C-alpha positions in Angstrom: 89.1 86.0 102.9 91.3 85.8 106.0 94.7 87.0 107.2 97.6 84.6 107.7 100.7 84.8 109.7 100.4 88.2 111.3 98.2 90.1 113.6 99.0 93.7 112.4 96.8 93.8 109.3 97.0 97.4 108.4 95.9 97.8 104.8 96.7 94.2 103.9 93.1 93.5 103.1 93.5 95.8 100.0 96.1 93.4 98.4 93.6 91.8 95.9 92.7 95.3 94.7 96.1 95.5 93.1 94.6 93.2 90.5 90.9 94.1 90.8 91.3 97.8 90.0 93.0 97.3 86.6 90.5 94.5 85.8 87.6 96.7 86.7 89.1 99.4 84.4 89.4 97.1 81.5 85.9 95.7 82.0 84.3 99.2 82.1 86.2 100.2 78.9 85.6 96.8 77.2 81.8 96.8 77.9 80.8 100.5 78.0 83.8 102.1 76.2 82.0 102.3 72.9 79.7 104.9 74.5 82.4 106.9 76.2 84.6 109.6 74.7 88.3 109.1 74.3 89.1 111.2 77.3 86.7 109.2 79.4 88.2 105.9 78.2 91.7 107.2 79.0 90.6 108.5 82.3 89.0 105.2 83.4 92.2 103.3 82.5 94.5 105.8 84.1 92.4 105.9 87.3 92.4 102.1 87.4 96.2 102.0 87.3 96.4 105.0 89.6 94.2 103.2 92.2 96.5 100.2 92.0 99.4 102.7 92.8 97.5 104.0 95.8 97.0 100.4 97.0 100.7 99.8 96.5 101.5 102.9 98.7 99.2 101.7 101.4 100.7 98.2 101.4 104.2 99.8 101.6 103.0 101.7 104.7 101.6 98.4 106.1 104.9 96.6 105.6 106.8 99.5 107.1 104.6 99.5 110.1 105.2 95.8 110.7 109.0 96.4 110.6 109.3 94.6 107.3 107.5 91.4 108.2 106.4 89.5 105.2 102.6 89.2 105.2 100.2 87.0 103.2 96.5 87.6 102.3 94.5 84.5 101.3 91.9 85.2 98.7 90.6 81.8 97.6 91.4 78.1 97.4 93.1 77.2 94.2 94.8 73.8 93.7 94.5 71.0 96.2 95.7 67.7 94.7 97.2 65.0 97.0 100.0 66.6 99.0 100.0 69.7 96.8 98.1 72.6 98.4 98.2 76.0 96.7 95.8 78.8 97.3 95.4 82.2 95.6 97.5 84.1 98.1 99.0 87.6 97.9 102.5 88.1 99.3 103.2 91.5 100.7 106.8 92.2 101.7 109.6 94.7 101.0 110.5 93.2 97.6 107.0 92.8 96.3 105.9 96.3 97.4 109.0 97.8 95.7 107.9 96.1 92.4 104.3 97.1 93.0 105.2 100.8 93.3 107.4 100.7 90.2 104.9 98.9 88.1 101.8 100.9 89.1 103.6 104.3 89.5 105.4 104.3 86.2 102.5 102.5 84.6 100.1 105.2 85.6 102.3 107.9 84.1 102.4 105.9 80.9 98.6 105.6 80.9 98.2 109.3 81.1 100.8 110.0 78.4 99.1 107.4 76.2 95.8 109.4 76.2 97.6 112.2 74.2 99.8 109.8 72.2 97.1 107.4 71.0 94.6 110.3 70.2 97.0 111.2 67.4 98.4 107.8 66.6 94.9 106.2 65.9 94.2 109.1 63.5 97.6 108.9 61.7 96.7 105.2 61.3 93.1 106.2 60.3 91.4 103.9 62.8 90.1 105.8 65.9 88.1 102.9 67.0 91.2 101.1 68.3 91.7 103.8 71.0 89.5 101.9 73.5 91.1 98.5 72.7 94.5 99.9 73.4 93.6 100.9 77.0 91.9 97.6 77.6 95.1 95.8 76.8 97.1 98.3 78.8 95.0 97.7 82.0 95.3 94.0 81.4 99.1 94.4 81.3 99.1 96.1 84.7 96.8 93.4 86.2 99.0 90.6 84.9 102.2 92.2 86.2 100.6 92.8 89.6 99.8 89.1 89.8 103.4 88.3 88.9 105.0 90.5 91.6 102.4 89.8 94.4 102.1 86.0 94.1 103.0 83.9 97.1 104.1 80.9 95.0 106.0 80.2 91.8 102.8 78.9 90.2 100.9 82.1 90.9 104.0 84.0 89.7 103.9 81.9 86.5 100.3 82.9 85.9 101.3 86.6 85.8 104.4 85.6 83.9 102.2 84.1 81.1 99.8 87.0 81.4 102.4 89.7 80.6 103.6 87.4 77.7 100.0 87.5 76.3 99.7 91.2 76.7 103.0 91.8 75.0 101.8 89.8 72.0 98.5 91.8 71.9 100.3 95.2 72.2 103.3 94.6 70.0 101.0 93.5 67.2 98.4 96.2 68.0 98.7 97.5 64.4 98.8 93.9 63.2 97.8 94.5 59.6 99.8 97.7 58.8 103.3 99.2 59.2 104.4 102.5 60.7 103.1 104.3 57.6 99.7 102.7 57.8 100.4 100.6 54.7 99.3 97.0 54.5 102.0 94.9 56.1 102.4 91.9 58.4 105.6 93.3 59.9 104.0 94.1 63.2 102.2 90.8 63.5 105.4 89.1 62.7 107.1 91.0 65.5 104.4 90.0 67.9 104.8 86.3 66.9 108.5 86.6 67.3 108.2 87.9 70.8 105.6 85.3 71.7 107.7 82.4 70.4 111.0 83.6 71.9 109.2 83.9 75.3 107.7 80.4 74.9 111.3 79.1 74.6 112.1 80.8 77.8 108.9 79.6 79.4 109.9 76.0 78.6 113.0 76.5 80.8 110.8 78.0 83.5 108.4 75.0 83.3 111.3 72.5 83.5 112.6 74.4 86.6 109.1 74.2 88.1 108.8 70.4 87.5 112.2 69.8 89.1 111.2 72.1 92.0 108.1 70.1 92.7 110.0 66.9 92.4 112.7 68.1 94.9 110.6 70.2 97.3 107.0 69.0 96.8 105.7 72.5 96.8 105.8 75.8 94.8 105.2 78.1 97.8 108.1 80.4 98.3 108.7 79.8 102.1 108.3 76.0 101.8 110.8 75.9 98.9 113.4 78.2 100.5 113.2 76.4 103.9 114.5 73.2 102.2 117.1 74.8 100.0 120.0 73.4 102.0 118.4 69.9 102.2 118.1 69.3 98.5 121.1 67.9 96.5 123.4 70.6 95.2 123.1 69.3 91.6 119.3 69.6 91.7 119.5 73.3 92.8 121.9 74.0 90.0 119.6 72.4 87.5 116.6 74.4 88.8 118.4 77.7 88.8 119.9 77.2 85.4 116.6 76.2 83.8 115.1 79.3 85.5 117.8 81.3 83.8 116.4 80.2 80.5 113.1 81.7 81.5 114.9 84.9 82.6 116.7 85.1 79.3 113.4 85.0 77.5 111.5 87.5 79.6 114.4 89.9 80.4 115.9 89.6 76.9 119.3 88.1 77.6 121.5 86.2 75.2 120.5 84.1 73.3 116.8 85.1 73.5 117.1 88.9 73.4 116.2 89.1 69.7 112.5 89.7 70.3 112.8 92.9 72.3 114.1 95.3 69.5 111.2 94.1 67.3 108.8 95.0 70.1 109.2 98.6 68.9 106.4 97.6 66.4 103.9 98.5 69.1 102.8 102.0 69.9 105.4 103.9 71.9 103.6 103.8 75.3 103.8 100.0 74.9 107.5 100.2 74.4 107.9 102.2 77.5 105.7 99.9 79.6 107.5 96.7 78.4 111.0 98.2 78.6 110.7 100.2 81.8 108.1 99.0 84.2 106.7 95.6 83.4 107.7 92.6 81.3 111.4 92.8 81.0 111.9 93.4 84.8 110.2 90.1 85.6 113.3 88.1 85.1 115.3 90.3 87.4 112.6 90.0 90.0 112.4 86.2 89.6 116.2 85.8 90.4 115.9 88.3 93.3 112.9 86.5 94.7 114.8 83.2 94.3 117.9 84.5 96.1 117.8 81.7 98.7 118.2 79.2 95.9 120.9 81.0 93.9 122.8 81.8 97.1 123.6 78.1 97.7 124.9 77.4 94.2 127.7 79.8 93.3 128.3 78.0 90.0 124.9 79.1 88.8 125.4 82.6 90.1 128.6 82.9 88.1 126.9 81.8 84.9 124.0 84.2 85.5 126.4 87.1 86.1 128.5 86.2 83.0 125.4 86.0 80.8 124.3 89.4 82.0 127.7 91.1 81.5 128.1 89.7 78.0 124.6 90.7 77.1 125.3 94.2 78.4 128.3 94.7 76.2 127.0 92.9 73.1 123.7 94.9 73.0 125.5 98.2 73.6 127.7 97.7 70.5 124.6 97.1 68.4 122.9 100.2 69.7 125.9 102.2 68.3 124.9 101.3 64.8 121.2 101.9 64.8 119.3 104.7 63.2 115.8 104.2 64.5 115.3 106.3 67.6 113.5 103.6 69.5 115.8 100.7 68.3 118.7 102.5 69.9 116.7 102.6 73.2 115.6 99.0 72.7 119.2 97.7 72.5 120.0 100.1 75.4 117.3 98.3 77.5 118.8 94.9 76.7 122.2 96.2 77.7 120.9 97.7 81.0 119.0 94.5 81.7 122.4 92.9 81.4 123.7 95.1 84.1 120.8 94.1 86.4 121.1 90.3 85.6 124.8 90.5 86.2 124.2 92.2 89.5 121.7 89.7 90.9 123.9 86.9 89.5 126.8 88.2 91.6 124.5 88.2 94.6 124.3 92.0 94.6 120.5 91.9 94.8 120.1 95.4 96.1 122.3 96.9 93.4 120.3 95.0 90.7 116.9 96.1 92.2 118.2 99.7 92.6 119.1 99.8 88.9 115.8 98.3 88.0 114.0 101.1 89.8 116.1 104.0 88.5 116.1 102.4 85.0 112.3 102.4 85.1 112.4 106.1 85.6 114.9 107.2 83.0 114.1 104.6 80.4 110.3 105.3 80.6 111.3 109.0 80.2 113.4 108.3 77.2 110.9 106.0 75.4 108.0 108.4 76.0 110.2 111.3 74.9 111.1 109.4 71.8 107.4 108.9 71.2 107.0 112.7 71.6 109.7 113.2 69.0 108.1 110.8 66.6 104.7 112.3 66.9 106.2 115.8 66.6 108.0 114.8 63.4 104.8 113.1 62.2 102.9 116.3 62.8 105.5 118.2 60.8 105.3 115.7 58.0 101.5 116.0 57.7 101.9 119.8 57.9 104.3 119.8 55.0 102.2 117.3 53.1 99.1 119.4 53.3 101.0 122.5 52.4 102.3 120.9 49.2 99.2 118.8 48.3 98.5 119.4 44.6 95.0 119.9 43.1 95.4 116.7 41.2 95.9 114.8 44.4 92.8 116.5 45.9 90.8 115.4 42.9 92.1 111.9 43.2 91.1 111.9 46.9 87.6 113.1 45.9 87.2 110.2 43.5 88.4 107.8 46.2 85.7 109.1 48.5 83.1 108.2 46.0 84.4 104.8 45.2 85.5 103.5 48.6 84.1 103.3 52.1 85.0 105.8 54.8 87.8 103.8 56.4 89.5 103.1 53.1 89.0 106.6 52.0 90.8 108.0 55.1 93.7 105.7 54.6 93.9 106.7 50.9 94.0 110.3 52.1 96.9 109.6 54.4 98.8 107.7 51.8 98.2 110.3 49.2 99.4 113.1 51.5 102.6 111.1 52.1 103.0 110.6 48.3 102.4 114.2 47.5 104.9 115.6 50.0 107.6 113.0 49.5 107.2 112.1 45.8 106.4 108.5 46.8 109.3 108.4 49.2 108.8 106.0 52.2 109.1 108.4 55.1 110.0 107.0 58.5 109.3 109.5 61.4 111.4 107.4 63.7 114.6 107.4 61.6 117.1 109.7 63.2 118.5 110.5 59.7 115.2 112.4 59.0 115.6 114.5 62.1 118.0 117.2 63.3 117.5 120.6 64.8 114.5 119.5 67.0 115.8 121.4 70.1 114.4 124.5 68.4 111.0 123.2 67.4 110.5 120.8 70.4 112.4 122.5 73.3 110.4 120.9 76.1 110.9 117.4 74.7 114.6 118.2 74.1 115.3 119.1 77.7 113.4 116.1 79.0 115.3 113.9 76.7 118.6 115.4 77.8 117.8 114.5 81.4 117.0 110.9 80.5 120.2 110.7 78.5 122.4 112.0 81.2 120.8 109.6 83.7 121.3 106.6 81.3 124.9 107.7 80.5 125.6 107.4 84.3 126.8 111.0 85.0 126.5 112.3 88.5 124.4 113.3 90.3 121.6 111.7 88.2 119.9 108.5 89.3 121.6 106.3 86.8 125.1 107.2 88.1 124.4 105.8 91.6 122.7 102.6 90.6 125.1 101.8 87.7 128.2 102.5 89.9 126.9 100.3 92.7 126.8 97.5 90.2 130.3 98.3 88.9 131.6 98.4 92.5 130.1 95.0 93.3 131.5 93.6 90.1 135.0 94.9 91.0 134.9 92.9 94.2 133.4 89.8 92.5 135.1 89.4 89.1 137.4 91.6 87.1 136.1 90.0 83.9 132.5 91.0 84.7 133.7 94.4 85.9 135.5 95.3 82.7 132.7 93.9 80.5 130.2 96.2 82.3 132.6 99.2 82.3 133.1 99.0 78.5 129.4 98.6 78.1 128.9 101.8 80.1 131.3 103.6 77.8 129.3 102.5 74.8 126.1 103.6 76.5 127.4 107.1 76.9 128.6 107.2 73.3 125.4 106.0 71.6 123.2 108.3 73.7 125.5 111.2 72.8 125.3 110.2 69.1 121.5 110.1 69.4 121.3 113.6 71.0 123.5 115.2 68.3 121.6 113.5 65.5 118.1 114.2 66.7 118.2 117.6 68.4 121.3 119.5 67.0 122.4 120.7 63.6 119.9 121.6 60.9 116.8 119.7 60.0 117.6 117.0 57.5 114.0 116.6 56.4 111.1 119.0 55.9 109.1 117.1 58.5 111.8 117.8 61.2 111.7 121.5 60.1 108.0 121.7 60.7 107.9 119.4 63.9 105.6 120.5 66.6 105.8 120.2 70.4 103.6 117.7 72.2 100.6 118.6 74.4 100.8 118.8 78.2 99.0 115.6 78.7 102.1 114.0 77.2 104.8 116.3 78.6 103.6 116.6 82.2 104.1 112.8 82.9 107.6 113.2 81.3 108.4 116.0 83.7 107.5 113.8 86.7 109.7 111.0 85.2 112.5 113.6 84.7 112.3 114.6 88.3 112.6 110.9 89.4 115.5 110.4 87.0 117.3 113.3 88.7 116.4 112.5 92.3 115.9 108.7 92.2 119.4 108.0 93.3 118.5 109.3 96.7 116.7 105.9 97.2 120.1 104.2 97.9 123.0 106.6 98.2 126.3 105.0 99.1 126.7 106.9 102.3 126.1 106.0 105.9 122.4 106.5 106.8 121.3 106.8 103.2 121.3 103.2 102.1 117.5 103.2 102.3 116.6 100.7 99.6 119.3 98.3 100.8 117.9 98.3 104.4 114.4 98.0 103.1 115.1 94.9 100.9 117.1 93.3 103.7 113.8 92.3 105.3 113.2 90.0 102.3 116.6 88.9 100.9 118.5 89.0 104.2 121.4 91.1 105.5 123.2 93.0 102.8 126.7 94.5 103.0 126.5 98.2 102.3 129.3 99.4 100.1 130.4 103.0 100.2 131.4 105.2 97.3 134.6 104.0 95.7 136.2 107.0 94.0 138.3 104.9 91.7 135.4 102.9 90.3 133.1 106.0 90.1 135.9 108.1 88.7 136.8 105.6 85.9 133.2 105.2 84.9 132.5 109.0 84.9 135.7 109.8 83.0 135.0 107.1 80.4 131.4 108.4 80.0 132.7 112.0 79.4 135.2 110.7 76.9 132.5 108.8 75.1 130.3 111.9 74.9 133.3 113.9 73.7 134.0 111.4 70.9 130.3 111.5 70.0 130.5 115.3 69.8 133.6 115.2 67.6 131.9 112.8 65.2 128.3 114.1 65.2 128.1 117.4 67.1 131.0 119.4 65.8 130.0 118.8 62.2 126.4 117.8 62.3 125.2 115.3 59.7 123.7 116.6 56.5 120.8 115.1 54.5 122.0 112.1 52.7 125.4 112.1 54.4 127.1 108.8 55.2 127.4 108.1 59.0 130.8 109.5 60.1 131.4 106.4 62.2 130.9 104.2 59.1 133.8 105.9 57.4 136.2 105.1 60.2 135.0 101.6 61.3 133.9 100.3 57.9 132.8 96.6 58.2 132.8 96.8 62.0 130.1 99.5 61.9 128.3 97.5 59.2 128.2 94.6 61.7 126.8 96.8 64.4 124.3 98.3 62.0 123.1 94.8 61.0 123.0 93.6 64.6 126.0 91.4 64.0 123.7 89.3 61.8 122.3 87.4 64.7 118.8 87.4 63.2 120.2 86.2 59.9 122.1 83.5 61.8 119.0 82.4 63.6 117.1 82.3 60.3 119.9 80.2 58.7 120.3 77.7 61.5 116.8 77.7 63.1 114.1 79.4 61.1 114.9 78.2 57.6 115.6 74.6 58.6 112.4 74.6 60.7 110.4 75.9 57.8 111.9 73.3 55.5 111.2 70.6 58.0 107.7 71.9 58.5 107.2 72.0 54.7 108.5 68.5 54.4 106.3 67.2 57.2 103.3 69.1 55.8 103.8 68.3 52.1 105.6 65.0 52.0 104.7 63.3 55.3 101.2 64.7 56.0 99.9 65.3 52.5 101.7 63.0 50.1 102.3 60.1 52.4 99.6 60.3 55.1 96.8 61.8 53.0 97.5 60.8 49.4 99.0 57.3 50.0 97.9 56.1 53.5 94.5 57.7 53.6 93.6 57.5 49.9 95.2 54.2 48.9 95.7 52.2 52.1 92.6 53.2 54.1 90.2 54.4 51.3 91.6 51.9 48.8 91.3 48.9 51.1 87.9 50.0 52.2 86.8 50.4 48.5 88.2 46.9 47.6 86.5 45.3 50.6 83.3 47.2 49.9 83.0 46.8 46.2 85.0 43.7 45.4 85.0 41.6 48.6 81.6 42.4 50.1 79.7 43.5 46.9 81.0 41.1 44.3 81.8 38.1 46.3 79.9 38.2 49.6 76.8 39.9 48.3 76.5 39.0 44.6 78.2 35.6 44.6 77.3 34.7 48.1 74.0 36.1 49.4 72.5 36.7 46.0 73.6 33.2 44.8 72.0 31.5 47.7 68.8 33.5 47.3 68.7 32.9 43.6 69.5 29.2 44.1 66.5 28.8 46.5 64.3 30.5 43.9 65.5 28.2 41.1 65.1 25.1 43.3 61.6 26.2 44.2 60.8 26.7 40.6 62.1 23.2 39.6 60.4 21.5 42.5 57.2 23.3 41.7 57.5 22.2 38.0 57.9 18.6 39.2 54.9 18.7 41.5 52.9 20.4 38.7 53.3 17.2 36.6 51.5 15.2 39.3 48.5 17.6 39.2 47.4 16.5 35.7 43.6 16.7 36.2 42.8 12.9 35.3 40.6 11.0 37.9 42.3 7.7 37.0 45.7 9.2 37.9 44.4 10.4 41.3 42.7 6.9 41.9 45.9 5.2 41.1 47.8 7.6 43.5 45.3 6.7 46.3 45.7 3.0 45.5 49.5 3.3 45.7 49.2 5.1 49.0 46.9 2.5 50.5 49.3 -0.3 49.3 52.3 1.5 50.8 50.5 2.0 54.2 49.3 -1.6 54.4 52.8 -2.8 53.4 54.3 -0.7 56.1 51.8 -2.0 58.7 52.4 -5.6 57.7 56.1 -5.4 57.8 56.1 -3.6 61.1 
């Protein structure tokens, strides 16, 4: 190891430990976790992530002490082919340390929360053995994300980029063979495959951008690429940045590749929080910000990026209005808020985009983890009600099941039987907001924490979301009125659907017995939520729009260049705040004033009719993709597999052309003609000729002396004749 490009090392030597600590954590749990208790497994994983956070803090101090100078720590040689020379080098600057702190800080809180969450979740799913596997995957996620944000080249970034894609696949499909009710189902594994495939489409764009980059610049190293940005043809930079946008659309869930993110709710709630708040989906925003020197020279690409983000923000917000699953609402909210970030960095407002990335990590992690608390609370209430109403018959059935089945199947039978006893075979979904109501009474701590996250997301002052969202809106008002109004309307819908969620989940009377018996979550889950709630309230102080308080902007200037600091525009802030309040008021008129009753049709559906049906069904985008992509792909695949591969290639070409020709040559050509009529005929002919010749010679050997004397005489005459004639 050695230092490069600076003499003030500080704690720079710790840079590799950003990755080493999570890897050590996953190795300990992977190798020795079977002998450790759940608390120890969770503690090891949390300490590994927490250690990465401490390293991030020390690297932040190092960069601060060097007045923002970008530093690099060379770990090992990597790729040296021809003129290409890439090493495994960590880049530590103001942008990377910001991402490190967000990933490791929020990630550590999610790890701690997951100890309590997964303790119950693995038991609801009747498979406690998976507790350890979950934390191994979670540590791997942090390690991959740390590689992504600390790499000194696009290729090292791509390694982390693919790593988080792998981790999302493993964690979304964590319960790969069952659904939320622990029934046999492939829904979760299908969701994991959907995420993996959608991201592979995005990665194709990233790879094409990488190939073009190497062709144009001859390098993947950031400084080497950025130094030549003005020397490369304009069209080439446009191509690179737009192909890069395809990768961003996949990883950060933008139109048209956003469809995987809502299905990512199939994973346990801590996974949802980690993907949506701190890791995977922020990678695209980071990529554009890191590539600011490229995007800044092609305004055409910037406009396209900004427009894609703004349209995504509004489109996803409308879908969130019509969802009933508590996590699906937040999932579409994430897509919408990512649209805000992508629009911001597309406009060149990199500080605003990163500011919203940081605050969003705080309040969206808070909301997702609080949603997990709600779901577990309702699940506890459901099991409480189920056990209270379990009939003697069901108990006898469970006893017979214990005798006839193994332990694991017995436990699952118990869980299913409990559900059936309590709900009369009704499929109960603990995440469906229509099964909730009145939870502010039974889960008061979670309620107040959820309220804080909701206010922050709705963008009401003085919470963190207000400052970051309004900074984006202010930049948009200077850049493009179209983008400004798309984002403003999206912000209105954001406040509305979050208000709708609050009224449906926490107010009114319980619409299900499970909600009536819901129980508050333990402190191991609520304490991390309290920390996130504090950050959601105070996080705006990172970049207040006042002279002397634009801290994040000044910090990021070291990496992305000088940034114009915009003050507080009362008109923009006033419009967004008033619209948010109006949206919350409308949500109260529809859902709060007269709370929904069990079995009641959604009030909004009565007023909007087919429009609400479209929002509820996600504007049928998944169905459209199935019709124009999935179904034709399946039909083509079936045609290729059945007709081309099996019938043509296997049955005809292999069986008739290859095997048939071989058989004909073997049995008819070689066997019948070459062997039997050729080789055998020659051999048999020699035998017959030998027999005939022998028979002829046998006539000479007749046993009479006179014959032999005559033969001698003839021989002598012939010899004498020959000699005379000669």
